[in-house]
PyMOL commands that place a pseudoatom at each C-alpha (Angstrom):
pseudoatom trace, name=CA, resn=MET, resi=1, chain=A, elem=C, hetatm=0, pos=[12.366, 6.243, -11.598]
pseudoatom trace, name=CA, resn=TRP, resi=2, chain=A, elem=C, hetatm=0, pos=[10.076, 3.796, -13.037]
pseudoatom trace, name=CA, resn=SER, resi=3, chain=A, elem=C, hetatm=0, pos=[9.964, 2.612, -16.438]
pseudoatom trace, name=CA, resn=ARG, resi=4, chain=A, elem=C, hetatm=0, pos=[7.244, 4.053, -18.207]
pseudoatom trace, name=CA, resn=THR, resi=5, chain=A, elem=C, hetatm=0, pos=[8.112, 1.982, -21.166]
pseudoatom trace, name=CA, resn=SER, resi=6, chain=A, elem=C, hetatm=0, pos=[7.522, -1.200, -19.481]
pseudoatom trace, name=CA, resn=TRP, resi=7, chain=A, elem=C, hetatm=0, pos=[4.203, 0.010, -17.955]
pseudoatom trace, name=CA, resn=ARG, resi=8, chain=A, elem=C, hetatm=0, pos=[3.046, 0.825, -21.299]
pseudoatom trace, name=CA, resn=ALA, resi=9, chain=A, elem=C, hetatm=0, pos=[3.568, -2.311, -22.845]
pseudoatom trace, name=CA, resn=PHE, resi=10, chain=A, elem=C, hetatm=0, pos=[2.213, -4.335, -20.448]
pseudoatom trace, name=CA, resn=LEU, resi=11, chain=A, elem=C, hetatm=0, pos=[-0.653, -2.546, -19.301]
pseudoatom trace, name=CA, resn=PRO, resi=12, chain=A, elem=C, hetatm=0, pos=[-2.541, -0.719, -22.741]
pseudoatom trace, name=CA, resn=ASP, resi=13, chain=A, elem=C, hetatm=0, pos=[-5.525, 0.029, -21.489]
pseudoatom trace, name=CA, resn=HIS, resi=14, chain=A, elem=C, hetatm=0, pos=[-4.038, 2.551, -19.015]
pseudoatom trace, name=CA, resn=VAL, resi=15, chain=A, elem=C, hetatm=0, pos=[-1.757, 4.279, -21.168]
pseudoatom trace, name=CA, resn=ALA, resi=16, chain=A, elem=C, hetatm=0, pos=[-3.261, 7.582, -20.540]
pseudoatom trace, name=CA, resn=LEU, resi=17, chain=A, elem=C, hetatm=0, pos=[-3.183, 7.289, -16.529]
pseudoatom trace, name=CA, resn=LEU, resi=18, chain=A, elem=C, hetatm=0, pos=[0.831, 6.191, -16.811]
pseudoatom trace, name=CA, resn=ASP, resi=19, chain=A, elem=C, hetatm=0, pos=[1.127, 9.601, -19.265]
pseudoatom trace, name=CA, resn=ARG, resi=20, chain=A, elem=C, hetatm=0, pos=[-0.045, 11.519, -16.321]
pseudoatom trace, name=CA, resn=LEU, resi=21, chain=A, elem=C, hetatm=0, pos=[1.939, 10.059, -13.401]
pseudoatom trace, name=CA, resn=PRO, resi=22, chain=A, elem=C, hetatm=0, pos=[5.237, 11.495, -12.969]
pseudoatom trace, name=CA, resn=ASN, resi=23, chain=A, elem=C, hetatm=0, pos=[8.230, 10.015, -12.747]
pseudoatom trace, name=CA, resn=PRO, resi=24, chain=A, elem=C, hetatm=0, pos=[10.084, 9.741, -10.643]
pseudoatom trace, name=CA, resn=ILE, resi=25, chain=A, elem=C, hetatm=0, pos=[6.871, 8.965, -8.604]
pseudoatom trace, name=CA, resn=GLY, resi=26, chain=A, elem=C, hetatm=0, pos=[6.145, 10.297, -4.527]
pseudoatom trace, name=CA, resn=ARG, resi=27, chain=A, elem=C, hetatm=0, pos=[3.870, 9.215, -2.569]
pseudoatom trace, name=CA, resn=ALA, resi=28, chain=A, elem=C, hetatm=0, pos=[1.762, 12.827, -2.910]
pseudoatom trace, name=CA, resn=ASP, resi=29, chain=A, elem=C, hetatm=0, pos=[1.580, 12.060, -6.504]
pseudoatom trace, name=CA, resn=VAL, resi=30, chain=A, elem=C, hetatm=0, pos=[0.103, 8.859, -6.012]
pseudoatom trace, name=CA, resn=THR, resi=31, chain=A, elem=C, hetatm=0, pos=[-2.285, 9.677, -3.037]
pseudoatom trace, name=CA, resn=ALA, resi=32, chain=A, elem=C, hetatm=0, pos=[-3.687, 12.617, -5.719]
pseudoatom trace, name=CA, resn=ALA, resi=33, chain=A, elem=C, hetatm=0, pos=[-3.561, 10.132, -8.653]
pseudoatom trace, name=CA, resn=VAL, resi=34, chain=A, elem=C, hetatm=0, pos=[-5.737, 7.749, -6.184]
pseudoatom trace, name=CA, resn=ARG, resi=35, chain=A, elem=C, hetatm=0, pos=[-8.231, 9.882, -5.139]
pseudoatom trace, name=CA, resn=GLU, resi=36, chain=A, elem=C, hetatm=0, pos=[-9.288, 11.238, -8.880]
pseudoatom trace, name=CA, resn=CYS, resi=37, chain=A, elem=C, hetatm=0, pos=[-9.361, 7.605, -10.243]
pseudoatom trace, name=CA, resn=LEU, resi=38, chain=A, elem=C, hetatm=0, pos=[-11.667, 6.164, -7.461]
pseudoatom trace, name=CA, resn=GLU, resi=39, chain=A, elem=C, hetatm=0, pos=[-13.879, 8.611, -8.799]
pseudoatom trace, name=CA, resn=GLN, resi=40, chain=A, elem=C, hetatm=0, pos=[-14.468, 6.607, -11.705]
pseudoatom trace, name=CA, resn=ASP, resi=41, chain=A, elem=C, hetatm=0, pos=[-12.899, 3.255, -11.496]
pseudoatom trace, name=CA, resn=ALA, resi=42, chain=A, elem=C, hetatm=0, pos=[-10.825, 1.501, -9.066]
pseudoatom trace, name=CA, resn=VAL, resi=43, chain=A, elem=C, hetatm=0, pos=[-8.572, -0.828, -11.370]
pseudoatom trace, name=CA, resn=PRO, resi=44, chain=A, elem=C, hetatm=0, pos=[-6.838, 2.700, -12.860]
pseudoatom trace, name=CA, resn=ALA, resi=45, chain=A, elem=C, hetatm=0, pos=[-6.461, 3.234, -8.636]
pseudoatom trace, name=CA, resn=PHE, resi=46, chain=A, elem=C, hetatm=0, pos=[-4.662, -0.093, -8.189]
pseudoatom trace, name=CA, resn=VAL, resi=47, chain=A, elem=C, hetatm=0, pos=[-1.882, 0.643, -10.936]
pseudoatom trace, name=CA, resn=ALA, resi=48, chain=A, elem=C, hetatm=0, pos=[-1.185, 3.764, -9.906]
pseudoatom trace, name=CA, resn=ALA, resi=49, chain=A, elem=C, hetatm=0, pos=[-0.118, 2.452, -6.511]
pseudoatom trace, name=CA, resn=MET, resi=50, chain=A, elem=C, hetatm=0, pos=[1.516, -0.079, -7.733]
pseudoatom trace, name=CA, resn=VAL, resi=51, chain=A, elem=C, hetatm=0, pos=[4.168, 1.794, -10.354]
pseudoatom trace, name=CA, resn=TRP, resi=52, chain=A, elem=C, hetatm=0, pos=[4.744, 3.686, -6.757]
pseudoatom trace, name=CA, resn=GLY, resi=53, chain=A, elem=C, hetatm=0, pos=[5.398, 0.280, -5.062]
pseudoatom trace, name=CA, resn=TYR, resi=54, chain=A, elem=C, hetatm=0, pos=[6.912, -1.778, -7.348]
pseudoatom trace, name=CA, resn=GLY, resi=55, chain=A, elem=C, hetatm=0, pos=[9.477, 1.747, -8.777]
pseudoatom trace, name=CA, resn=ARG, resi=56, chain=A, elem=C, hetatm=0, pos=[12.171, 0.687, -10.368]
pseudoatom trace, name=CA, resn=VAL, resi=57, chain=A, elem=C, hetatm=0, pos=[12.078, -3.204, -9.875]
pseudoatom trace, name=CA, resn=GLY, resi=58, chain=A, elem=C, hetatm=0, pos=[11.377, -5.036, -13.812]
pseudoatom trace, name=CA, resn=TYR, resi=59, chain=A, elem=C, hetatm=0, pos=[8.686, -7.006, -13.302]
pseudoatom trace, name=CA, resn=GLY, resi=60, chain=A, elem=C, hetatm=0, pos=[6.476, -5.147, -11.599]
pseudoatom trace, name=CA, resn=PRO, resi=61, chain=A, elem=C, hetatm=0, pos=[4.291, -3.812, -15.055]
pseudoatom trace, name=CA, resn=PHE, resi=62, chain=A, elem=C, hetatm=0, pos=[4.102, -8.022, -15.860]
pseudoatom trace, name=CA, resn=ARG, resi=63, chain=A, elem=C, hetatm=0, pos=[3.172, -8.953, -11.895]
pseudoatom trace, name=CA, resn=THR, resi=64, chain=A, elem=C, hetatm=0, pos=[0.663, -6.157, -12.092]
pseudoatom trace, name=CA, resn=ALA, resi=65, chain=A, elem=C, hetatm=0, pos=[-0.902, -7.015, -15.348]
pseudoatom trace, name=CA, resn=ARG, resi=66, chain=A, elem=C, hetatm=0, pos=[-1.442, -10.791, -14.040]
pseudoatom trace, name=CA, resn=VAL, resi=67, chain=A, elem=C, hetatm=0, pos=[-3.430, -9.664, -11.150]
pseudoatom trace, name=CA, resn=LEU, resi=68, chain=A, elem=C, hetatm=0, pos=[-5.446, -8.027, -13.489]
pseudoatom trace, name=CA, resn=THR, resi=69, chain=A, elem=C, hetatm=0, pos=[-5.616, -10.290, -16.507]
pseudoatom trace, name=CA, resn=ASP, resi=70, chain=A, elem=C, hetatm=0, pos=[-5.897, -13.818, -14.443]
pseudoatom trace, name=CA, resn=ASN, resi=71, chain=A, elem=C, hetatm=0, pos=[-8.493, -12.367, -12.303]
pseudoatom trace, name=CA, resn=PRO, resi=72, chain=A, elem=C, hetatm=0, pos=[-11.839, -11.851, -14.315]
pseudoatom trace, name=CA, resn=GLY, resi=73, chain=A, elem=C, hetatm=0, pos=[-13.414, -10.364, -10.742]
pseudoatom trace, name=CA, resn=ALA, resi=74, chain=A, elem=C, hetatm=0, pos=[-10.793, -7.994, -10.652]
pseudoatom trace, name=CA, resn=PRO, resi=75, chain=A, elem=C, hetatm=0, pos=[-12.481, -5.051, -11.039]
pseudoatom trace, name=CA, resn=THR, resi=76, chain=A, elem=C, hetatm=0, pos=[-15.488, -5.642, -8.733]
pseudoatom trace, name=CA, resn=VAL, resi=77, chain=A, elem=C, hetatm=0, pos=[-13.246, -7.020, -6.104]
pseudoatom trace, name=CA, resn=LEU, resi=78, chain=A, elem=C, hetatm=0, pos=[-11.000, -3.916, -5.797]
pseudoatom trace, name=CA, resn=ARG, resi=79, chain=A, elem=C, hetatm=0, pos=[-13.573, -1.539, -6.640]
pseudoatom trace, name=CA, resn=GLU, resi=80, chain=A, elem=C, hetatm=0, pos=[-15.517, -3.215, -3.183]
pseudoatom trace, name=CA, resn=ALA, resi=81, chain=A, elem=C, hetatm=0, pos=[-11.590, -2.989, -1.468]
pseudoatom trace, name=CA, resn=ALA, resi=82, chain=A, elem=C, hetatm=0, pos=[-11.585, 0.533, -1.972]
pseudoatom trace, name=CA, resn=HIS, resi=83, chain=A, elem=C, hetatm=0, pos=[-15.431, 1.182, -1.061]
pseudoatom trace, name=CA, resn=ARG, resi=84, chain=A, elem=C, hetatm=0, pos=[-14.641, -1.019, 2.444]
pseudoatom trace, name=CA, resn=VAL, resi=85, chain=A, elem=C, hetatm=0, pos=[-11.130, 0.513, 3.517]
pseudoatom trace, name=CA, resn=ARG, resi=86, chain=A, elem=C, hetatm=0, pos=[-13.229, 4.083, 2.974]
pseudoatom trace, name=CA, resn=ARG, resi=87, chain=A, elem=C, hetatm=0, pos=[-16.651, 3.052, 4.815]
pseudoatom trace, name=CA, resn=ASP, resi=88, chain=A, elem=C, hetatm=0, pos=[-15.340, 0.871, 7.614]
pseudoatom trace, name=CA, resn=GLY, resi=89, chain=A, elem=C, hetatm=0, pos=[-11.561, 1.219, 8.088]
pseudoatom trace, name=CA, resn=GLY, resi=90, chain=A, elem=C, hetatm=0, pos=[-8.185, -0.837, 6.851]
pseudoatom trace, name=CA, resn=PRO, resi=91, chain=A, elem=C, hetatm=0, pos=[-8.518, -3.598, 9.212]
pseudoatom trace, name=CA, resn=SER, resi=92, chain=A, elem=C, hetatm=0, pos=[-12.142, -4.215, 8.355]
pseudoatom trace, name=CA, resn=ALA, resi=93, chain=A, elem=C, hetatm=0, pos=[-10.948, -4.136, 5.102]
pseudoatom trace, name=CA, resn=PHE, resi=94, chain=A, elem=C, hetatm=0, pos=[-8.043, -6.132, 5.121]
pseudoatom trace, name=CA, resn=GLY, resi=95, chain=A, elem=C, hetatm=0, pos=[-10.370, -9.001, 5.958]
pseudoatom trace, name=CA, resn=TRP, resi=96, chain=A, elem=C, hetatm=0, pos=[-12.691, -8.452, 3.564]
pseudoatom trace, name=CA, resn=LEU, resi=97, chain=A, elem=C, hetatm=0, pos=[-10.067, -8.983, 1.122]
pseudoatom trace, name=CA, resn=ALA, resi=98, chain=A, elem=C, hetatm=0, pos=[-8.552, -11.877, 3.219]
pseudoatom trace, name=CA, resn=GLU, resi=99, chain=A, elem=C, hetatm=0, pos=[-11.548, -13.722, 1.602]
pseudoatom trace, name=CA, resn=HIS, resi=100, chain=A, elem=C, hetatm=0, pos=[-12.552, -12.364, -1.906]
pseudoatom trace, name=CA, resn=ARG, resi=101, chain=A, elem=C, hetatm=0, pos=[-8.220, -12.681, -2.351]
pseudoatom trace, name=CA, resn=LEU, resi=102, chain=A, elem=C, hetatm=0, pos=[-7.237, -12.100, -6.194]
pseudoatom trace, name=CA, resn=ALA, resi=103, chain=A, elem=C, hetatm=0, pos=[-4.716, -15.108, -7.107]
pseudoatom trace, name=CA, resn=TRP, resi=104, chain=A, elem=C, hetatm=0, pos=[-1.055, -13.166, -7.641]
pseudoatom trace, name=CA, resn=LEU, resi=105, chain=A, elem=C, hetatm=0, pos=[-1.954, -10.285, -5.215]
pseudoatom trace, name=CA, resn=GLY, resi=106, chain=A, elem=C, hetatm=0, pos=[-0.272, -10.912, -1.603]
pseudoatom trace, name=CA, resn=VAL, resi=107, chain=A, elem=C, hetatm=0, pos=[-0.254, -8.670, 1.350]
pseudoatom trace, name=CA, resn=ALA, resi=108, chain=A, elem=C, hetatm=0, pos=[2.806, -6.432, 0.574]
pseudoatom trace, name=CA, resn=PHE, resi=109, chain=A, elem=C, hetatm=0, pos=[1.029, -4.608, -2.605]
pseudoatom trace, name=CA, resn=ALA, resi=110, chain=A, elem=C, hetatm=0, pos=[-2.996, -5.262, -1.709]
pseudoatom trace, name=CA, resn=THR, resi=111, chain=A, elem=C, hetatm=0, pos=[-2.093, -3.365, 1.841]
pseudoatom trace, name=CA, resn=LYS, resi=112, chain=A, elem=C, hetatm=0, pos=[-0.154, -0.939, -0.495]
pseudoatom trace, name=CA, resn=PHE, resi=113, chain=A, elem=C, hetatm=0, pos=[-3.704, -0.583, -3.025]
pseudoatom trace, name=CA, resn=LEU, resi=114, chain=A, elem=C, hetatm=0, pos=[-5.904, -0.151, 0.456]
pseudoatom trace, name=CA, resn=PHE, resi=115, chain=A, elem=C, hetatm=0, pos=[-3.189, 2.574, 1.997]
pseudoatom trace, name=CA, resn=TYR, resi=116, chain=A, elem=C, hetatm=0, pos=[-3.567, 4.852, -0.582]
pseudoatom trace, name=CA, resn=CYS, resi=117, chain=A, elem=C, hetatm=0, pos=[-7.805, 4.081, -0.993]
pseudoatom trace, name=CA, resn=SER, resi=118, chain=A, elem=C, hetatm=0, pos=[-7.707, 5.317, 2.941]
pseudoatom trace, name=CA, resn=GLN, resi=119, chain=A, elem=C, hetatm=0, pos=[-10.086, 8.776, 3.453]
pseudoatom trace, name=CA, resn=PRO, resi=120, chain=A, elem=C, hetatm=0, pos=[-11.316, 9.949, 7.255]
pseudoatom trace, name=CA, resn=PRO, resi=121, chain=A, elem=C, hetatm=0, pos=[-12.801, 9.392, 9.433]
pseudoatom trace, name=CA, resn=ALA, resi=122, chain=A, elem=C, hetatm=0, pos=[-12.561, 5.638, 8.875]
pseudoatom trace, name=CA, resn=THR, resi=123, chain=A, elem=C, hetatm=0, pos=[-9.299, 3.810, 10.366]
pseudoatom trace, name=CA, resn=PRO, resi=124, chain=A, elem=C, hetatm=0, pos=[-6.680, 3.876, 7.421]
pseudoatom trace, name=CA, resn=ALA, resi=125, chain=A, elem=C, hetatm=0, pos=[-4.783, 0.515, 6.027]
pseudoatom trace, name=CA, resn=LEU, resi=126, chain=A, elem=C, hetatm=0, pos=[-1.218, 0.626, 6.413]
pseudoatom trace, name=CA, resn=VAL, resi=127, chain=A, elem=C, hetatm=0, pos=[1.246, -0.959, 4.078]
pseudoatom trace, name=CA, resn=LEU, resi=128, chain=A, elem=C, hetatm=0, pos=[3.127, -4.321, 5.739]
pseudoatom trace, name=CA, resn=ASP, resi=129, chain=A, elem=C, hetatm=0, pos=[5.176, -6.500, 3.672]
pseudoatom trace, name=CA, resn=ARG, resi=130, chain=A, elem=C, hetatm=0, pos=[8.419, -7.416, 4.686]
pseudoatom trace, name=CA, resn=LEU, resi=131, chain=A, elem=C, hetatm=0, pos=[10.511, -4.092, 4.939]
pseudoatom trace, name=CA, resn=VAL, resi=132, chain=A, elem=C, hetatm=0, pos=[7.737, -3.178, 7.626]
pseudoatom trace, name=CA, resn=GLN, resi=133, chain=A, elem=C, hetatm=0, pos=[8.358, -7.056, 8.911]
pseudoatom trace, name=CA, resn=GLY, resi=134, chain=A, elem=C, hetatm=0, pos=[11.272, -6.702, 9.274]
pseudoatom trace, name=CA, resn=TRP, resi=135, chain=A, elem=C, hetatm=0, pos=[11.941, -3.080, 11.025]
pseudoatom trace, name=CA, resn=LEU, resi=136, chain=A, elem=C, hetatm=0, pos=[8.980, -4.675, 13.277]
pseudoatom trace, name=CA, resn=ARG, resi=137, chain=A, elem=C, hetatm=0, pos=[10.801, -7.293, 14.478]
pseudoatom trace, name=CA, resn=GLU, resi=138, chain=A, elem=C, hetatm=0, pos=[14.330, -5.661, 15.012]
pseudoatom trace, name=CA, resn=HIS, resi=139, chain=A, elem=C, hetatm=0, pos=[13.161, -2.330, 16.818]
pseudoatom trace, name=CA, resn=ALA, resi=140, chain=A, elem=C, hetatm=0, pos=[9.701, -3.570, 18.149]
pseudoatom trace, name=CA, resn=GLN, resi=141, chain=A, elem=C, hetatm=0, pos=[10.441, -7.918, 18.867]
pseudoatom trace, name=CA, resn=TRP, resi=142, chain=A, elem=C, hetatm=0, pos=[7.080, -7.948, 17.056]
pseudoatom trace, name=CA, resn=ARG, resi=143, chain=A, elem=C, hetatm=0, pos=[6.396, -10.580, 14.930]
pseudoatom trace, name=CA, resn=VAL, resi=144, chain=A, elem=C, hetatm=0, pos=[3.702, -10.654, 11.897]
pseudoatom trace, name=CA, resn=ARG, resi=145, chain=A, elem=C, hetatm=0, pos=[2.952, -12.800, 9.238]
pseudoatom trace, name=CA, resn=LEU, resi=146, chain=A, elem=C, hetatm=0, pos=[2.539, -11.893, 5.700]
pseudoatom trace, name=CA, resn=ASP, resi=147, chain=A, elem=C, hetatm=0, pos=[-0.081, -14.589, 4.752]
pseudoatom trace, name=CA, resn=TRP, resi=148, chain=A, elem=C, hetatm=0, pos=[-3.658, -12.664, 5.005]
pseudoatom trace, name=CA, resn=HIS, resi=149, chain=A, elem=C, hetatm=0, pos=[-3.651, -13.552, 9.083]
pseudoatom trace, name=CA, resn=VAL, resi=150, chain=A, elem=C, hetatm=0, pos=[-6.631, -10.861, 9.418]
pseudoatom trace, name=CA, resn=ALA, resi=151, chain=A, elem=C, hetatm=0, pos=[-5.120, -10.920, 13.364]
pseudoatom trace, name=CA, resn=ASP, resi=152, chain=A, elem=C, hetatm=0, pos=[-1.980, -9.615, 12.987]
pseudoatom trace, name=CA, resn=TYR, resi=153, chain=A, elem=C, hetatm=0, pos=[-3.544, -7.065, 10.540]
pseudoatom trace, name=CA, resn=GLN, resi=154, chain=A, elem=C, hetatm=0, pos=[-5.861, -6.097, 13.059]
pseudoatom trace, name=CA, resn=ALA, resi=155, chain=A, elem=C, hetatm=0, pos=[-3.195, -5.727, 16.235]
pseudoatom trace, name=CA, resn=TYR, resi=156, chain=A, elem=C, hetatm=0, pos=[-1.075, -3.988, 13.209]
pseudoatom trace, name=CA, resn=VAL, resi=157, chain=A, elem=C, hetatm=0, pos=[-3.116, -1.024, 12.173]
pseudoatom trace, name=CA, resn=PRO, resi=158, chain=A, elem=C, hetatm=0, pos=[-3.873, 1.752, 14.916]
pseudoatom trace, name=CA, resn=HIS, resi=159, chain=A, elem=C, hetatm=0, pos=[-7.383, 0.831, 16.281]
pseudoatom trace, name=CA, resn=ASP, resi=160, chain=A, elem=C, hetatm=0, pos=[-7.753, 4.459, 17.636]
pseudoatom trace, name=CA, resn=ARG, resi=161, chain=A, elem=C, hetatm=0, pos=[-8.364, 6.788, 14.656]
pseudoatom trace, name=CA, resn=GLN, resi=162, chain=A, elem=C, hetatm=0, pos=[-6.336, 9.790, 15.715]
pseudoatom trace, name=CA, resn=LEU, resi=163, chain=A, elem=C, hetatm=0, pos=[-3.735, 7.881, 15.759]
pseudoatom trace, name=CA, resn=GLY, resi=164, chain=A, elem=C, hetatm=0, pos=[-4.638, 5.460, 12.991]
pseudoatom trace, name=CA, resn=HIS, resi=165, chain=A, elem=C, hetatm=0, pos=[-5.004, 8.819, 10.743]
pseudoatom trace, name=CA, resn=ARG, resi=166, chain=A, elem=C, hetatm=0, pos=[-2.105, 10.786, 12.543]
pseudoatom trace, name=CA, resn=ALA, resi=167, chain=A, elem=C, hetatm=0, pos=[0.147, 7.981, 11.138]
pseudoatom trace, name=CA, resn=TRP, resi=168, chain=A, elem=C, hetatm=0, pos=[-1.815, 8.040, 7.439]
pseudoatom trace, name=CA, resn=THR, resi=169, chain=A, elem=C, hetatm=0, pos=[-1.289, 11.961, 7.059]
pseudoatom trace, name=CA, resn=ARG, resi=170, chain=A, elem=C, hetatm=0, pos=[2.937, 11.527, 8.103]
pseudoatom trace, name=CA, resn=ALA, resi=171, chain=A, elem=C, hetatm=0, pos=[3.154, 8.915, 5.731]
pseudoatom trace, name=CA, resn=VAL, resi=172, chain=A, elem=C, hetatm=0, pos=[1.535, 10.776, 2.732]
pseudoatom trace, name=CA, resn=SER, resi=173, chain=A, elem=C, hetatm=0, pos=[2.710, 14.376, 3.188]
pseudoatom trace, name=CA, resn=ASP, resi=174, chain=A, elem=C, hetatm=0, pos=[5.645, 14.911, 5.152]
pseudoatom trace, name=CA, resn=GLY, resi=175, chain=A, elem=C, hetatm=0, pos=[9.645, 14.669, 4.166]
pseudoatom trace, name=CA, resn=VAL, resi=176, chain=A, elem=C, hetatm=0, pos=[10.414, 11.236, 4.932]
pseudoatom trace, name=CA, resn=PRO, resi=177, chain=A, elem=C, hetatm=0, pos=[12.570, 10.036, 2.164]
pseudoatom trace, name=CA, resn=ASP, resi=178, chain=A, elem=C, hetatm=0, pos=[10.979, 8.386, -1.157]
pseudoatom trace, name=CA, resn=VAL, resi=179, chain=A, elem=C, hetatm=0, pos=[13.281, 6.844, -2.885]
pseudoatom trace, name=CA, resn=ARG, resi=180, chain=A, elem=C, hetatm=0, pos=[12.822, 4.875, -5.791]
pseudoatom trace, name=CA, resn=GLY, resi=181, chain=A, elem=C, hetatm=0, pos=[9.325, 5.713, -6.491]
pseudoatom trace, name=CA, resn=ARG, resi=182, chain=A, elem=C, hetatm=0, pos=[8.711, 4.417, -2.949]
pseudoatom trace, name=CA, resn=GLY, resi=183, chain=A, elem=C, hetatm=0, pos=[9.142, 5.352, 0.823]
pseudoatom trace, name=CA, resn=HIS, resi=184, chain=A, elem=C, hetatm=0, pos=[11.381, 3.610, 3.598]
pseudoatom trace, name=CA, resn=PRO, resi=185, chain=A, elem=C, hetatm=0, pos=[11.148, 3.929, 7.227]
pseudoatom trace, name=CA, resn=PRO, resi=186, chain=A, elem=C, hetatm=0, pos=[14.136, 5.017, 9.058]
pseudoatom trace, name=CA, resn=ALA, resi=187, chain=A, elem=C, hetatm=0, pos=[17.226, 3.046, 9.391]
pseudoatom trace, name=CA, resn=ARG, resi=188, chain=A, elem=C, hetatm=0, pos=[17.393, 2.393, 12.378]
pseudoatom trace, name=CA, resn=GLN, resi=189, chain=A, elem=C, hetatm=0, pos=[15.594, 3.448, 16.005]
pseudoatom trace, name=CA, resn=PRO, resi=190, chain=A, elem=C, hetatm=0, pos=[17.268, 3.102, 19.158]
pseudoatom trace, name=CA, resn=MET, resi=191, chain=A, elem=C, hetatm=0, pos=[16.159, -0.160, 21.013]
pseudoatom trace, name=CA, resn=GLY, resi=192, chain=A, elem=C, hetatm=0, pos=[14.148, -0.154, 23.874]
pseudoatom trace, name=CA, resn=ARG, resi=193, chain=A, elem=C, hetatm=0, pos=[11.045, -1.465, 25.376]
pseudoatom trace, name=CA, resn=PRO, resi=194, chain=A, elem=C, hetatm=0, pos=[8.517, -2.443, 22.346]
pseudoatom trace, name=CA, resn=ALA, resi=195, chain=A, elem=C, hetatm=0, pos=[5.768, -0.698, 23.296]
pseudoatom trace, name=CA, resn=ALA, resi=196, chain=A, elem=C, hetatm=0, pos=[8.187, 2.369, 22.978]
pseudoatom trace, name=CA, resn=HIS, resi=197, chain=A, elem=C, hetatm=0, pos=[8.403, 1.607, 19.636]
pseudoatom trace, name=CA, resn=LEU, resi=198, chain=A, elem=C, hetatm=0, pos=[4.967, 0.621, 18.255]
pseudoatom trace, name=CA, resn=GLY, resi=199, chain=A, elem=C, hetatm=0, pos=[4.336, 4.981, 16.893]
pseudoatom trace, name=CA, resn=ASP, resi=200, chain=A, elem=C, hetatm=0, pos=[7.377, 4.459, 14.722]
pseudoatom trace, name=CA, resn=ALA, resi=201, chain=A, elem=C, hetatm=0, pos=[6.945, 1.314, 13.896]
pseudoatom trace, name=CA, resn=ARG, resi=202, chain=A, elem=C, hetatm=0, pos=[3.551, 1.957, 12.163]
pseudoatom trace, name=CA, resn=TYR, resi=203, chain=A, elem=C, hetatm=0, pos=[4.556, 5.076, 10.389]
pseudoatom trace, name=CA, resn=ALA, resi=204, chain=A, elem=C, hetatm=0, pos=[7.177, 3.395, 9.306]
pseudoatom trace, name=CA, resn=ALA, resi=205, chain=A, elem=C, hetatm=0, pos=[4.642, 0.842, 7.852]
pseudoatom trace, name=CA, resn=GLY, resi=206, chain=A, elem=C, hetatm=0, pos=[2.978, 3.987, 6.072]
pseudoatom trace, name=CA, resn=CYS, resi=207, chain=A, elem=C, hetatm=0, pos=[5.676, 5.145, 4.555]
pseudoatom trace, name=CA, resn=ALA, resi=208, chain=A, elem=C, hetatm=0, pos=[6.935, 1.771, 3.566]
pseudoatom trace, name=CA, resn=GLY, resi=209, chain=A, elem=C, hetatm=0, pos=[7.735, 0.193, -0.144]
pseudoatom trace, name=CA, resn=GLY, resi=210, chain=A, elem=C, hetatm=0, pos=[9.141, -2.952, -0.782]
pseudoatom trace, name=CA, resn=ARG, resi=211, chain=A, elem=C, hetatm=0, pos=[9.321, -5.660, -3.694]
pseudoatom trace, name=CA, resn=THR, resi=212, chain=A, elem=C, hetatm=0, pos=[7.597, -8.504, -1.942]
pseudoatom trace, name=CA, resn=THR, resi=213, chain=A, elem=C, hetatm=0, pos=[4.384, -9.680, -2.568]
for i in range(1, 213): cmd.bond("trace and resi %d" % i, "trace and resi %d" % (i + 1))
show_as sticks, trace
zoom trace
């Protein structure tokens, strides 16, 4: 369960949105909310994605509000990032956001926002946070960085559009456990050659949520 009271207190301009979001909140709920919000404004879509991303973490409302209050250009940047991920795909939008960073918004939560803004036929964005980073390191022997390293993200997101959309669709629609308002990748997979696990890793990434920034 996420704290509706705390989110309302830190983001009073978005009370109507927060009151509409279910509690607990799942991936399908956020997908629907983001699609509706993006018809008007990217900021509420960002807030909805952050509610899912932080889940029960107490500092989530504060950190989300800080991104919006400490960056006067946040509405413009978020709107453009959402437009680019839908038009040009996840890797391209990530690269653009890396050049137009918002203070206090790191890769983990930026990719959660891009993930929910993704839309066919463009290559979707996938979540990249510490949970996913650890999964990739353990099961695919693949080390990716979380410091806006564009080449790493481009290598991590499948460039094949059909594969990318399959991972994205599974992540937002199927029955993978969605705990604390955040999905989690499979706990263990049999070890093998790294290439054999990249599909699982990317799927895990689409499902992941985390506390890191």
